[in-house]
VMD Tcl script that builds the backbone (N, CA, C; Angstrom):
set m [mol new atoms 342]
animate dup $m
set s [atomselect $m all]
$s set {name element resname resid chain x y z} {
  {N N MET 1 A -16.767 1.442 9.253}
  {CA C MET 1 A -15.672 1.300 8.320}
  {C C MET 1 A -15.637 -0.152 7.855}
  {N N SER 2 A -15.494 -0.322 6.580}
  {CA C SER 2 A -15.457 -1.653 5.991}
  {C C SER 2 A -14.076 -1.899 5.381}
  {N N VAL 3 A -13.200 -2.555 6.147}
  {CA C VAL 3 A -11.845 -2.833 5.647}
  {C C VAL 3 A -11.923 -3.967 4.639}
  {N N ARG 4 A -11.325 -3.738 3.494}
  {CA C ARG 4 A -11.343 -4.710 2.405}
  {C C ARG 4 A -10.066 -5.547 2.355}
  {N N ALA 5 A -8.920 -4.928 2.681}
  {CA C ALA 5 A -7.650 -5.654 2.611}
  {C C ALA 5 A -6.584 -4.945 3.428}
  {N N LEU 6 A -5.568 -5.702 3.814}
  {CA C LEU 6 A -4.393 -5.185 4.507}
  {C C LEU 6 A -3.214 -5.234 3.549}
  {N N TRP 7 A -2.473 -4.138 3.456}
  {CA C TRP 7 A -1.301 -4.040 2.580}
  {C C TRP 7 A -0.081 -3.719 3.437}
  {N N LEU 8 A 1.016 -4.416 3.176}
  {CA C LEU 8 A 2.280 -4.152 3.848}
  {C C LEU 8 A 3.291 -3.726 2.791}
  {N N PRO 9 A 3.478 -2.420 2.613}
  {CA C PRO 9 A 4.407 -1.928 1.589}
  {C C PRO 9 A 5.834 -1.812 2.118}
  {N N TYR 10 A 6.783 -2.191 1.281}
  {CA C TYR 10 A 8.200 -2.117 1.634}
  {C C TYR 10 A 8.995 -1.542 0.471}
  {N N GLU 11 A 9.930 -0.682 0.776}
  {CA C GLU 11 A 10.882 -0.215 -0.217}
  {C C GLU 11 A 12.106 -1.111 -0.099}
  {N N VAL 12 A 12.524 -1.705 -1.204}
  {CA C VAL 12 A 13.635 -2.660 -1.187}
  {C C VAL 12 A 14.720 -2.222 -2.164}
  {N N SER 13 A 15.981 -2.494 -1.821}
  {CA C SER 13 A 17.090 -2.065 -2.680}
  {C C SER 13 A 17.229 -2.937 -3.925}
  {N N ASP 14 A 16.822 -4.208 -3.844}
  {CA C ASP 14 A 16.916 -5.115 -4.989}
  {C C ASP 14 A 15.550 -5.764 -5.187}
  {N N LEU 15 A 14.746 -5.168 -6.051}
  {CA C LEU 15 A 13.368 -5.631 -6.245}
  {C C LEU 15 A 13.318 -7.078 -6.730}
  {N N ASP 16 A 14.133 -7.415 -7.701}
  {CA C ASP 16 A 14.103 -8.772 -8.248}
  {C C ASP 16 A 14.431 -9.814 -7.178}
  {N N ALA 17 A 15.429 -9.544 -6.344}
  {CA C ALA 17 A 15.799 -10.476 -5.280}
  {C C ALA 17 A 14.684 -10.588 -4.242}
  {N N ALA 18 A 14.049 -9.463 -3.918}
  {CA C ALA 18 A 12.968 -9.483 -2.934}
  {C C ALA 18 A 11.770 -10.280 -3.456}
  {N N VAL 19 A 11.409 -10.061 -4.710}
  {CA C VAL 19 A 10.300 -10.811 -5.298}
  {C C VAL 19 A 10.631 -12.299 -5.306}
  {N N ALA 20 A 11.844 -12.642 -5.704}
  {CA C ALA 20 A 12.249 -14.049 -5.726}
  {C C ALA 20 A 12.185 -14.658 -4.326}
  {N N PHE 21 A 12.601 -13.919 -3.319}
  {CA C PHE 21 A 12.567 -14.410 -1.943}
  {C C PHE 21 A 11.149 -14.823 -1.556}
  {N N TYR 22 A 10.177 -13.926 -1.752}
  {CA C TYR 22 A 8.799 -14.210 -1.336}
  {C C TYR 22 A 8.116 -15.254 -2.222}
  {N N THR 23 A 8.431 -15.254 -3.505}
  {CA C THR 23 A 7.796 -16.241 -4.379}
  {C C THR 23 A 8.443 -17.618 -4.216}
  {N N ASP 24 A 9.768 -17.671 -4.075}
  {CA C ASP 24 A 10.457 -18.958 -3.930}
  {C C ASP 24 A 10.234 -19.587 -2.558}
  {N N HIS 25 A 10.302 -18.779 -1.497}
  {CA C HIS 25 A 10.205 -19.322 -0.142}
  {C C HIS 25 A 8.773 -19.538 0.323}
  {N N LEU 26 A 7.879 -18.651 -0.066}
  {CA C LEU 26 A 6.493 -18.760 0.408}
  {C C LEU 26 A 5.502 -19.086 -0.699}
  {N N GLY 27 A 5.937 -19.029 -1.942}
  {CA C GLY 27 A 5.039 -19.315 -3.053}
  {C C GLY 27 A 3.989 -18.241 -3.285}
  {N N LEU 28 A 4.271 -17.001 -2.877}
  {CA C LEU 28 A 3.290 -15.922 -3.043}
  {C C LEU 28 A 3.129 -15.585 -4.520}
  {N N PRO 29 A 1.899 -15.474 -4.996}
  {CA C PRO 29 A 1.687 -15.112 -6.396}
  {C C PRO 29 A 1.730 -13.596 -6.614}
  {N N THR 30 A 2.190 -13.195 -7.783}
  {CA C THR 30 A 2.183 -11.787 -8.184}
  {C C THR 30 A 0.786 -11.438 -8.681}
  {N N VAL 31 A 0.224 -10.347 -8.150}
  {CA C VAL 31 A -1.124 -9.935 -8.562}
  {C C VAL 31 A -1.154 -8.567 -9.232}
  {N N ASP 32 A -0.055 -7.812 -9.144}
  {CA C ASP 32 A -0.016 -6.491 -9.759}
  {C C ASP 32 A 1.436 -6.046 -9.817}
  {N N GLY 33 A 1.696 -5.032 -10.602}
  {CA C GLY 33 A 3.026 -4.471 -10.679}
  {C C GLY 33 A 3.036 -3.236 -11.545}
  {N N TRP 34 A 4.118 -2.501 -11.496}
  {CA C TRP 34 A 4.276 -1.317 -12.330}
  {C C TRP 34 A 5.744 -1.117 -12.634}
  {N N ASP 35 A 5.990 -0.476 -13.751}
  {CA C ASP 35 A 7.350 -0.175 -14.189}
  {C C ASP 35 A 7.294 1.126 -14.972}
  {N N ARG 36 A 7.689 2.198 -14.329}
  {CA C ARG 36 A 7.727 3.493 -14.995}
  {C C ARG 36 A 9.010 4.190 -14.570}
  {N N PRO 37 A 9.436 5.204 -15.272}
  {CA C PRO 37 A 10.707 5.860 -14.939}
  {C C PRO 37 A 10.780 6.246 -13.456}
  {N N GLY 38 A 11.810 5.760 -12.794}
  {CA C GLY 38 A 12.037 6.096 -11.391}
  {C C GLY 38 A 11.233 5.283 -10.397}
  {N N SER 39 A 10.423 4.355 -10.866}
  {CA C SER 39 A 9.580 3.609 -9.942}
  {C C SER 39 A 9.187 2.257 -10.532}
  {N N ARG 40 A 9.545 1.206 -9.798}
  {CA C ARG 40 A 9.123 -0.151 -10.157}
  {C C ARG 40 A 8.591 -0.811 -8.910}
  {N N GLY 41 A 7.596 -1.658 -9.079}
  {CA C GLY 41 A 7.077 -2.357 -7.919}
  {C C GLY 41 A 6.284 -3.591 -8.307}
  {N N VAL 42 A 6.075 -4.439 -7.318}
  {CA C VAL 42 A 5.343 -5.682 -7.492}
  {C C VAL 42 A 4.465 -5.889 -6.264}
  {N N VAL 43 A 3.239 -6.358 -6.494}
  {CA C VAL 43 A 2.319 -6.679 -5.409}
  {C C VAL 43 A 2.143 -8.188 -5.375}
  {N N LEU 44 A 2.351 -8.759 -4.195}
  {CA C LEU 44 A 2.214 -10.199 -3.984}
  {C C LEU 44 A 1.058 -10.464 -3.022}
  {N N ARG 45 A 0.254 -11.478 -3.313}
  {CA C ARG 45 A -0.857 -11.829 -2.426}
  {C C ARG 45 A -0.347 -12.773 -1.344}
  {N N VAL 46 A -0.613 -12.411 -0.082}
  {CA C VAL 46 A -0.241 -13.245 1.056}
  {C C VAL 46 A -1.415 -14.143 1.448}
  {N N ALA 47 A -2.601 -13.579 1.445}
  {CA C ALA 47 A -3.842 -14.290 1.764}
  {C C ALA 47 A -4.944 -13.609 0.961}
  {N N GLU 48 A -6.150 -14.077 1.094}
  {CA C GLU 48 A -7.256 -13.540 0.290}
  {C C GLU 48 A -7.293 -12.009 0.290}
  {N N ALA 49 A -7.103 -11.398 1.437}
  {CA C ALA 49 A -7.190 -9.940 1.525}
  {C C ALA 49 A -5.968 -9.346 2.215}
  {N N ALA 50 A -4.794 -9.906 1.946}
  {CA C ALA 50 A -3.543 -9.395 2.518}
  {C C ALA 50 A -2.465 -9.425 1.444}
  {N N PHE 51 A -1.730 -8.308 1.324}
  {CA C PHE 51 A -0.758 -8.141 0.248}
  {C C PHE 51 A 0.552 -7.587 0.779}
  {N N VAL 52 A 1.662 -7.983 0.144}
  {CA C VAL 52 A 2.974 -7.370 0.351}
  {C C VAL 52 A 3.265 -6.602 -0.930}
  {N N GLU 53 A 3.565 -5.316 -0.791}
  {CA C GLU 53 A 3.899 -4.481 -1.939}
  {C C GLU 53 A 5.367 -4.108 -1.838}
  {N N LEU 54 A 6.145 -4.486 -2.839}
  {CA C LEU 54 A 7.581 -4.222 -2.863}
  {C C LEU 54 A 7.864 -3.160 -3.919}
  {N N ALA 55 A 8.626 -2.128 -3.553}
  {CA C ALA 55 A 8.915 -1.042 -4.496}
  {C C ALA 55 A 10.387 -0.671 -4.426}
  {N N THR 56 A 10.912 -0.164 -5.549}
  {CA C THR 56 A 12.302 0.261 -5.614}
  {C C THR 56 A 12.501 1.573 -4.869}
  {N N PRO 57 A 13.729 1.858 -4.437}
  {CA C PRO 57 A 14.006 3.154 -3.820}
  {C C PRO 57 A 13.620 4.285 -4.777}
  {N N GLY 58 A 13.121 5.357 -4.216}
  {CA C GLY 58 A 12.704 6.485 -5.029}
  {C C GLY 58 A 11.259 6.400 -5.466}
  {N N SER 59 A 10.589 5.319 -5.120}
  {CA C SER 59 A 9.180 5.170 -5.476}
  {C C SER 59 A 8.286 5.949 -4.524}
  {N N GLY 60 A 8.886 6.582 -3.560}
  {CA C GLY 60 A 8.118 7.309 -2.548}
  {C C GLY 60 A 8.159 6.507 -1.262}
  {N N ALA 61 A 8.406 7.169 -0.153}
  {CA C ALA 61 A 8.475 6.459 1.118}
  {C C ALA 61 A 7.129 5.809 1.397}
  {N N PRO 62 A 7.102 4.493 1.475}
  {CA C PRO 62 A 5.823 3.824 1.693}
  {C C PRO 62 A 5.346 3.962 3.127}
  {N N ALA 63 A 4.054 3.856 3.298}
  {CA C ALA 63 A 3.481 3.808 4.640}
  {C C ALA 63 A 3.899 2.498 5.286}
  {N N ALA 64 A 3.888 2.447 6.600}
  {CA C ALA 64 A 4.238 1.211 7.297}
  {C C ALA 64 A 3.150 0.157 7.097}
  {N N VAL 65 A 1.913 0.592 7.086}
  {CA C VAL 65 A 0.760 -0.290 6.906}
  {C C VAL 65 A -0.260 0.459 6.065}
  {N N ALA 66 A -0.950 -0.253 5.207}
  {CA C ALA 66 A -2.016 0.360 4.417}
  {C C ALA 66 A -3.256 -0.514 4.520}
  {N N VAL 67 A -4.398 0.108 4.699}
  {CA C VAL 67 A -5.655 -0.628 4.696}
  {C C VAL 67 A -6.493 -0.142 3.528}
  {N N GLU 68 A -7.030 -1.088 2.792}
  {CA C GLU 68 A -7.887 -0.782 1.655}
  {C C GLU 68 A -9.334 -0.848 2.114}
  {N N LEU 69 A -10.071 0.211 1.877}
  {CA C LEU 69 A -11.489 0.258 2.232}
  {C C LEU 69 A -12.332 -0.024 0.999}
  {N N SER 70 A -13.606 -0.205 1.203}
  {CA C SER 70 A -14.492 -0.647 0.136}
  {C C SER 70 A -14.871 0.444 -0.859}
  {N N SER 71 A -14.728 1.727 -0.489}
  {CA C SER 71 A -15.170 2.789 -1.392}
  {C C SER 71 A -14.537 4.127 -1.030}
  {N N HIS 72 A -14.637 5.077 -1.946}
  {CA C HIS 72 A -14.172 6.443 -1.662}
  {C C HIS 72 A -14.985 7.032 -0.517}
  {N N ARG 73 A -16.247 6.734 -0.473}
  {CA C ARG 73 A -17.118 7.234 0.606}
  {C C ARG 73 A -16.616 6.736 1.965}
  {N N ALA 74 A -16.184 5.473 2.022}
  {CA C ALA 74 A -15.655 4.918 3.270}
  {C C ALA 74 A -14.359 5.626 3.662}
  {N N VAL 75 A -13.527 5.963 2.680}
  {CA C VAL 75 A -12.293 6.708 2.955}
  {C C VAL 75 A -12.637 8.067 3.557}
  {N N ASP 76 A -13.573 8.769 2.940}
  {CA C ASP 76 A -13.965 10.087 3.446}
  {C C ASP 76 A -14.499 9.999 4.872}
  {N N ALA 77 A -15.339 9.012 5.140}
  {CA C ALA 77 A -15.922 8.851 6.472}
  {C C ALA 77 A -14.840 8.526 7.501}
  {N N THR 78 A -13.891 7.685 7.131}
  {CA C THR 78 A -12.815 7.303 8.049}
  {C C THR 78 A -11.891 8.483 8.311}
  {N N TRP 79 A -11.623 9.274 7.268}
  {CA C TRP 79 A -10.735 10.433 7.417}
  {C C TRP 79 A -11.243 11.375 8.511}
  {N N ARG 80 A -12.539 11.470 8.658}
  {CA C ARG 80 A -13.105 12.365 9.680}
  {C C ARG 80 A -12.685 11.966 11.101}
  {N N ASN 81 A -12.252 10.723 11.287}
  {CA C ASN 81 A -11.797 10.258 12.603}
  {C C ASN 81 A -10.357 10.666 12.903}
  {N N PHE 82 A -9.653 11.180 11.913}
  {CA C PHE 82 A -8.255 11.557 12.072}
  {C C PHE 82 A -8.149 13.067 12.173}
  {N N LYS 83 A -7.569 13.545 13.261}
  {CA C LYS 83 A -7.491 14.988 13.480}
  {C C LYS 83 A -6.302 15.642 12.773}
  {N N ASN 84 A -5.225 14.909 12.520}
  {CA C ASN 84 A -4.013 15.497 11.965}
  {C C ASN 84 A -3.643 14.955 10.593}
  {N N ALA 85 A -4.596 14.461 9.846}
  {CA C ALA 85 A -4.306 13.932 8.511}
  {C C ALA 85 A -4.783 14.920 7.453}
  {N N ASP 86 A -3.978 15.064 6.394}
  {CA C ASP 86 A -4.419 15.890 5.264}
  {C C ASP 86 A -5.636 15.243 4.617}
  {N N PRO 87 A -6.465 16.022 3.936}
  {CA C PRO 87 A -7.657 15.467 3.291}
  {C C PRO 87 A -7.308 14.400 2.258}
  {N N PRO 88 A -8.226 13.486 2.000}
  {CA C PRO 88 A -7.999 12.460 0.977}
  {C C PRO 88 A -7.679 13.098 -0.376}
  {N N ARG 89 A -6.878 12.365 -1.172}
  {CA C ARG 89 A -6.447 12.857 -2.474}
  {C C ARG 89 A -6.251 11.662 -3.414}
  {N N ARG 90 A -6.003 11.939 -4.661}
  {CA C ARG 90 A -5.691 10.908 -5.647}
  {C C ARG 90 A -4.183 10.694 -5.628}
  {N N PHE 91 A -3.724 9.473 -5.378}
  {CA C PHE 91 A -2.305 9.150 -5.363}
  {C C PHE 91 A -1.801 8.909 -6.787}
  {N N ASP 92 A -0.469 8.894 -6.949}
  {CA C ASP 92 A 0.151 8.746 -8.270}
  {C C ASP 92 A -0.342 7.528 -9.038}
  {N N ARG 93 A -0.560 6.421 -8.363}
  {CA C ARG 93 A -0.983 5.203 -9.047}
  {C C ARG 93 A -2.493 5.140 -9.245}
  {N N GLY 94 A -3.212 6.206 -8.892}
  {CA C GLY 94 A -4.626 6.288 -9.211}
  {C C GLY 94 A -5.588 6.016 -8.076}
  {N N HIS 95 A -5.120 5.464 -6.973}
  {CA C HIS 95 A -6.044 5.195 -5.882}
  {C C HIS 95 A -6.326 6.465 -5.081}
  {N N TYR 96 A -7.371 6.422 -4.283}
  {CA C TYR 96 A -7.861 7.577 -3.535}
  {C C TYR 96 A -7.722 7.302 -2.044}
  {N N GLY 97 A -7.141 8.245 -1.302}
  {CA C GLY 97 A -7.029 8.032 0.127}
  {C C GLY 97 A -6.190 9.090 0.809}
  {N N PHE 98 A -5.704 8.745 1.989}
  {CA C PHE 98 A -4.895 9.671 2.773}
  {C C PHE 98 A -3.912 8.846 3.601}
  {N N ASP 99 A -2.887 9.528 4.116}
  {CA C ASP 99 A -2.001 8.877 5.061}
  {C C ASP 99 A -1.915 9.730 6.308}
  {N N ALA 100 A -1.555 9.075 7.406}
  {CA C ALA 100 A -1.543 9.742 8.701}
  {C C ALA 100 A -0.438 9.155 9.562}
  {N N ASP 101 A 0.034 9.946 10.522}
  {CA C ASP 101 A 0.984 9.421 11.491}
  {C C ASP 101 A 0.316 8.305 12.274}
  {N N ALA 102 A 1.081 7.257 12.538}
  {CA C ALA 102 A 0.591 6.136 13.337}
  {C C ALA 102 A 1.513 5.971 14.537}
  {N N PRO 103 A 1.046 5.314 15.580}
  {CA C PRO 103 A 1.933 5.082 16.731}
  {C C PRO 103 A 3.186 4.337 16.285}
  {N N GLY 104 A 4.299 4.690 16.870}
  {CA C GLY 104 A 5.563 4.066 16.493}
  {C C GLY 104 A 6.201 4.832 15.352}
  {N N PRO 105 A 7.140 4.213 14.680}
  {CA C PRO 105 A 7.908 4.928 13.661}
  {C C PRO 105 A 7.320 4.813 12.262}
  {N N GLY 106 A 6.024 4.882 12.139}
  {CA C GLY 106 A 5.484 4.671 10.806}
  {C C GLY 106 A 4.296 5.536 10.465}
  {N N ARG 107 A 3.751 5.225 9.314}
  {CA C ARG 107 A 2.586 5.928 8.828}
  {C C ARG 107 A 1.551 4.894 8.427}
  {N N LEU 108 A 0.320 5.321 8.420}
  {CA C LEU 108 A -0.805 4.491 8.007}
  {C C LEU 108 A -1.393 5.115 6.756}
  {N N MET 109 A -1.626 4.305 5.726}
  {CA C MET 109 A -2.324 4.780 4.542}
  {C C MET 109 A -3.709 4.129 4.540}
  {N N VAL 110 A -4.719 4.931 4.297}
  {CA C VAL 110 A -6.100 4.456 4.155}
  {C C VAL 110 A -6.524 4.813 2.756}
  {N N TRP 111 A -6.995 3.832 1.969}
  {CA C TRP 111 A -7.260 4.101 0.567}
  {C C TRP 111 A -8.341 3.186 0.019}
  {N N SER 112 A -8.803 3.533 -1.180}
  {CA C SER 112 A -9.733 2.701 -1.939}
  {C C SER 112 A -9.443 2.873 -3.411}
  {N N GLY 113 A -9.608 1.807 -4.150}
  {CA C GLY 113 A -9.432 1.877 -5.595}
  {C C GLY 113 A -10.744 2.077 -6.315}
  {N N SER 114 A -11.849 2.008 -5.569}
  {CA C SER 114 A -13.154 2.165 -6.232}
  {C C SER 114 A -14.015 3.181 -5.533}
}
mol reanalyze $m
mol bondsrecalc $m
mol representation Tube
mol addrep $m
């Protein structure tokens, strides 16, 4: 498995305030975002391959942690290691992957954009 990046997605009640918090206090740059009916979000770079993704309520319950792999083939190969995960699929924002129960109170998303 070739992990490309770590993503920490959060659903926040006030997106603008959350973005300001991370950009003002830590100087994190915005690298992506979306604004469509019922869903707004912003992606901030924490380090070369680490991101915080902030989304408005109703954007879909985010996974606790997401790892980006290098390819769809890597996603398929990794999925075979998970016994209770649904097969990989295309997510609303266009990326390909799957999510699975993770230890503790969260979920893990494994995905690739290429």
